[in-house]
Backbone as JSON, one array per atom type, in Angstrom:
{
  "sequence": "MPRQKSTPRWGNRMHVRKGDTVVVISGKDRGKKGKIIRAEPATGRVVVEGVNVVKRHLKPRGKSMQGGIVDQEAAVPSSKVMLVCVRCNRPSRLGRTSLKDGRSVRVCKRCGEVVDR",
  "N": [[-40.65, 44.23, 0.38], [-37.17, 44.48, 0.66], [-35.29, 44.6, 3.71], [-33.26, 47.3, 4.65], [-29.84, 47.59, 5.58], [-29.04, 49.25, 8.48], [-27.04, 52.11, 9.08], [-24.59, 52.61, 11.58], [-24.78, 54.96, 14.35], [-22.45, 56.38, 14.49], [-21.52, 56.73, 11.98], [-19.12, 55.78, 9.67], [-17.0, 55.3, 11.35], [-15.19, 53.58, 13.82], [-14.46, 52.6, 17.24], [-12.6, 50.65, 17.57], [-10.02, 48.73, 15.88], [-8.7, 46.61, 13.24], [-6.58, 44.1, 14.45], [-6.44, 45.03, 17.06], [-6.54, 44.14, 20.54], [-9.25, 42.9, 22.25], [-11.94, 42.7, 24.69], [-14.92, 40.9, 25.29], [-17.91, 42.36, 26.34], [-20.56, 41.73, 26.81], [-23.18, 39.25, 26.4], [-23.18, 35.79, 25.19], [-20.49, 35.12, 25.1], [-19.22, 36.61, 27.03], [-16.52, 38.21, 28.65], [-14.48, 36.93, 27.29], [-11.31, 37.17, 25.71], [-9.7, 38.43, 22.78], [-8.17, 38.84, 19.51], [-8.87, 41.26, 17.02], [-9.93, 40.17, 13.94], [-11.19, 41.02, 11.63], [-12.7, 44.08, 10.67], [-15.78, 45.71, 10.19], [-16.77, 48.55, 9.22], [-18.99, 49.66, 7.92], [-21.22, 48.25, 8.76], [-20.86, 48.29, 11.44], [-19.7, 46.2, 12.88], [-17.51, 43.62, 14.2], [-15.09, 40.98, 13.78], [-13.91, 38.68, 15.98], [-11.22, 36.69, 17.07], [-11.87, 33.42, 18.19], [-14.28, 34.06, 19.39], [-17.84, 34.05, 19.43], [-18.29, 31.66, 17.91], [-19.5, 29.76, 15.27], [-21.16, 27.01, 13.63], [-20.58, 26.1, 10.33], [-21.98, 24.91, 7.39], [-20.52, 23.48, 4.69], [-20.52, 23.1, 1.21], [-19.11, 20.78, -1.09], [-16.83, 22.1, -3.42], [-15.81, 21.61, -6.5], [-12.95, 19.48, -7.21], [-10.86, 19.88, -5.46], [-11.71, 21.18, -3.08], [-13.07, 20.15, -0.06], [-16.2, 19.2, 1.33], [-18.23, 19.77, 4.31], [-18.65, 20.26, 7.88], [-17.65, 23.16, 9.41], [-16.04, 25.07, 12.01], [-16.46, 28.49, 12.6], [-15.7, 31.93, 13.1], [-18.15, 34.36, 13.8], [-19.45, 37.66, 13.13], [-19.61, 40.24, 15.63], [-21.38, 42.91, 17.26], [-19.67, 46.04, 17.34], [-20.04, 47.6, 19.54], [-20.24, 45.88, 21.62], [-17.76, 45.11, 22.42], [-14.7, 45.85, 24.14], [-11.76, 47.73, 24.18], [-8.57, 46.44, 25.14], [-6.17, 47.88, 27.05], [-2.74, 48.39, 26.27], [-0.83, 49.1, 28.14], [-1.96, 49.21, 30.83], [-3.28, 46.81, 30.77], [-5.99, 46.26, 31.02], [-9.54, 46.37, 30.33], [-10.65, 49.33, 28.75], [-12.12, 52.57, 28.19], [-11.94, 54.69, 25.26], [-10.35, 57.71, 24.27], [-9.86, 60.6, 22.19], [-7.09, 62.43, 20.94], [-4.97, 65.1, 19.83], [-1.72, 65.02, 18.47], [1.48, 66.77, 18.58], [2.47, 66.8, 16.01], [0.2, 66.92, 14.51], [-1.3, 64.63, 14.09], [-4.23, 62.66, 14.8], [-4.88, 60.68, 17.52], [-5.78, 57.63, 19.3], [-6.49, 57.37, 22.76], [-6.01, 55.84, 25.91], [-8.45, 56.01, 28.38], [-8.11, 55.33, 30.98], [-5.36, 55.2, 31.77], [-4.05, 57.03, 30.18], [-2.34, 56.37, 28.13], [-1.09, 56.34, 24.77], [-2.76, 54.61, 22.29], [-2.68, 53.97, 19.59], [-0.53, 52.68, 16.99]],
  "CA": [[-39.51, 45.12, 0.23], [-36.07, 44.02, 1.51], [-34.88, 45.5, 4.78], [-31.93, 47.86, 4.44], [-28.96, 47.61, 6.74], [-28.91, 50.61, 9.0], [-25.67, 52.5, 9.41], [-24.51, 52.98, 12.98], [-24.89, 56.4, 14.57], [-21.13, 57.02, 14.37], [-21.14, 56.74, 10.57], [-18.21, 54.7, 9.31], [-15.85, 55.3, 12.25], [-15.36, 52.73, 14.98], [-13.46, 52.83, 18.27], [-11.6, 49.57, 17.5], [-9.5, 48.47, 14.54], [-8.13, 45.3, 13.01], [-5.34, 43.91, 15.18], [-6.6, 45.4, 18.47], [-6.97, 43.11, 21.48], [-10.49, 43.36, 22.88], [-12.66, 41.78, 25.56], [-16.36, 40.98, 25.06], [-18.51, 42.86, 27.58], [-21.89, 41.19, 27.04], [-23.56, 38.15, 25.53], [-22.79, 34.44, 25.6], [-19.03, 35.03, 25.18], [-18.77, 37.68, 27.91], [-15.26, 37.97, 29.35], [-13.46, 36.34, 26.42], [-10.37, 38.1, 25.07], [-9.24, 37.99, 21.47], [-7.68, 39.85, 18.58], [-9.82, 41.53, 15.94], [-9.5, 39.63, 12.65], [-11.78, 41.84, 10.56], [-13.61, 45.14, 11.1], [-16.74, 46.1, 9.15], [-17.3, 49.84, 9.65], [-20.3, 49.97, 7.3], [-22.28, 47.63, 9.56], [-20.55, 48.49, 12.85], [-19.44, 44.89, 13.47], [-16.13, 43.14, 14.16], [-14.9, 39.55, 13.94], [-12.87, 38.49, 16.99], [-10.8, 35.29, 17.08], [-12.33, 32.61, 19.31], [-15.52, 34.59, 19.95], [-19.03, 33.86, 18.61], [-17.96, 30.59, 16.97], [-20.69, 29.1, 14.74], [-20.9, 25.9, 12.72], [-20.96, 26.44, 8.96], [-22.06, 23.72, 6.55], [-19.94, 23.8, 3.4], [-20.74, 22.17, 0.11], [-17.86, 20.62, -1.83], [-16.72, 22.88, -4.66], [-14.73, 21.06, -7.33], [-12.24, 18.3, -6.69], [-9.88, 20.24, -4.44], [-12.32, 21.6, -1.83], [-13.89, 19.13, 0.57], [-17.34, 19.72, 2.06], [-18.32, 19.34, 5.7], [-19.04, 21.25, 8.87], [-16.47, 23.83, 9.96], [-16.28, 26.12, 13.0], [-16.04, 29.76, 12.04], [-16.09, 33.07, 13.91], [-19.13, 35.27, 13.21], [-19.28, 39.05, 13.55], [-20.34, 40.75, 16.78], [-21.43, 44.38, 17.21], [-18.47, 46.65, 17.92], [-20.4, 48.2, 20.82], [-20.18, 44.83, 22.63], [-16.36, 44.82, 22.74], [-13.97, 46.96, 24.75], [-10.33, 47.61, 23.93], [-7.7, 46.16, 26.28], [-5.02, 48.79, 26.97], [-1.46, 47.68, 26.24], [-0.05, 49.44, 29.32], [-2.59, 48.78, 32.09], [-3.75, 45.45, 30.52], [-7.38, 46.16, 31.47], [-10.46, 47.01, 29.38], [-10.86, 50.74, 29.05], [-12.72, 53.39, 27.14], [-10.95, 55.41, 24.48], [-10.53, 59.11, 23.93], [-9.05, 61.03, 21.05], [-6.33, 63.65, 21.16], [-4.07, 65.45, 18.72], [-0.32, 65.14, 18.8], [2.11, 68.0, 18.1], [2.66, 66.74, 14.56], [-1.1, 67.06, 13.86], [-2.04, 63.37, 13.99], [-5.24, 62.37, 15.8], [-4.61, 59.33, 18.01], [-6.64, 57.13, 20.36], [-5.83, 57.41, 24.05], [-6.67, 55.1, 26.97], [-9.02, 56.92, 29.38], [-7.73, 54.86, 32.32], [-3.98, 55.54, 32.13], [-3.54, 58.12, 29.34], [-1.4, 55.84, 27.16], [-1.48, 56.38, 23.37], [-3.05, 53.23, 21.87], [-2.32, 53.78, 18.17], [0.84, 52.29, 16.73]],
  "C": [[-38.39, 44.65, 1.17], [-35.67, 45.08, 2.53], [-33.46, 46.0, 4.53], [-31.13, 47.79, 5.73], [-28.81, 49.05, 7.21], [-27.44, 50.9, 9.31], [-25.65, 52.92, 10.86], [-24.47, 54.49, 13.14], [-23.56, 57.13, 14.42], [-20.64, 57.04, 12.94], [-20.25, 55.56, 10.27], [-16.98, 54.65, 10.19], [-16.15, 54.43, 13.46], [-14.23, 52.98, 15.97], [-12.38, 51.75, 18.29], [-11.21, 49.32, 16.06], [-9.01, 47.04, 14.46], [-6.79, 45.22, 13.74], [-5.41, 44.29, 16.65], [-6.98, 44.18, 19.3], [-8.16, 43.66, 22.24], [-11.03, 42.29, 23.81], [-14.15, 42.0, 25.3], [-17.02, 41.36, 26.37], [-19.93, 42.37, 27.8], [-22.18, 40.08, 26.05], [-23.02, 36.82, 26.02], [-21.28, 34.29, 25.76], [-18.44, 36.1, 26.08], [-17.49, 37.28, 28.65], [-14.16, 37.39, 28.49], [-12.62, 37.44, 25.79], [-9.99, 37.54, 23.71], [-8.8, 39.16, 20.63], [-8.7, 40.03, 17.47], [-9.22, 41.07, 14.63], [-9.95, 40.55, 11.52], [-12.72, 42.86, 11.18], [-14.49, 45.54, 9.93], [-17.39, 47.42, 9.56], [-18.68, 50.17, 9.09], [-21.45, 49.4, 8.12], [-22.03, 47.78, 11.06], [-20.26, 47.19, 13.58], [-17.97, 44.52, 13.32], [-16.13, 41.62, 14.32], [-13.69, 39.37, 14.85], [-12.52, 37.01, 17.04], [-11.24, 34.59, 18.36], [-13.62, 33.06, 19.96], [-16.65, 34.41, 18.94], [-18.78, 32.82, 17.51], [-19.26, 29.87, 16.58], [-20.27, 27.96, 13.83], [-21.41, 26.29, 11.34], [-20.9, 25.17, 8.13], [-21.61, 24.09, 5.15], [-20.19, 22.69, 2.4], [-19.41, 21.99, -0.62], [-17.89, 21.39, -3.14], [-15.53, 22.34, -5.45], [-14.07, 19.88, -6.65], [-11.33, 18.65, -5.52], [-10.53, 20.56, -3.09], [-13.27, 20.53, -1.31], [-15.04, 19.8, 1.34], [-17.31, 19.25, 3.5], [-18.76, 20.48, 6.59], [-17.78, 21.84, 9.48], [-16.9, 24.85, 11.01], [-15.69, 27.41, 12.47], [-16.51, 30.89, 12.97], [-17.08, 33.95, 13.14], [-18.93, 36.66, 13.8], [-20.13, 39.36, 14.79], [-20.38, 42.27, 16.67], [-20.21, 44.99, 17.91], [-18.77, 47.3, 19.27], [-20.33, 47.18, 21.95], [-18.75, 44.41, 22.97], [-15.69, 46.07, 23.29], [-12.48, 46.71, 24.56], [-9.57, 47.33, 25.22], [-6.44, 47.02, 26.08], [-3.73, 47.99, 27.05], [-0.64, 47.94, 27.51], [-0.68, 48.91, 30.61], [-3.21, 47.38, 31.97], [-5.16, 45.21, 31.06], [-8.28, 46.8, 30.43], [-10.67, 48.46, 29.75], [-11.52, 51.43, 27.88], [-11.61, 54.16, 26.43], [-11.35, 56.86, 24.3], [-9.68, 59.42, 22.71], [-8.34, 62.32, 21.41], [-5.43, 63.89, 19.97], [-2.65, 65.57, 19.23], [0.24, 66.44, 18.24], [2.3, 68.02, 16.6], [1.33, 66.79, 13.81], [-1.91, 65.78, 13.73], [-3.06, 63.26, 15.11], [-5.06, 60.92, 16.23], [-5.63, 58.96, 19.09], [-5.85, 57.03, 21.65], [-6.67, 56.63, 25.06], [-7.17, 56.09, 28.02], [-8.55, 56.56, 30.79], [-6.33, 55.34, 32.7], [-3.38, 56.64, 31.27], [-2.56, 57.68, 28.28], [-1.94, 55.97, 25.74], [-1.6, 54.95, 22.85], [-2.58, 52.97, 20.45], [-0.85, 53.49, 18.02], [1.6, 53.41, 16.06]]
}
């Protein structure tokens, strides 16, 4: 019987989004900073530029695409990255708060700055 992918405990919501600048807090790439290229809420993973680079062996497909070995970023668990605040420029945890217009936004726990654009 094939193993099913488990959904993370937070359902389909993650603390980071595509375009956020994050720092890796554990693993072989600990301390590296990068921008999130892709977020996968269903699996709780993110792809960060320059982090967790793996070699991928590609087969040539047709006349236009050449085969070979390419370096490619692989996904890391979102729990292993921490958002870098735009104001204090340090990794920090996030909180949520509601604005007067009713929107729910992410807030830096360190300095209180609104993170969402």
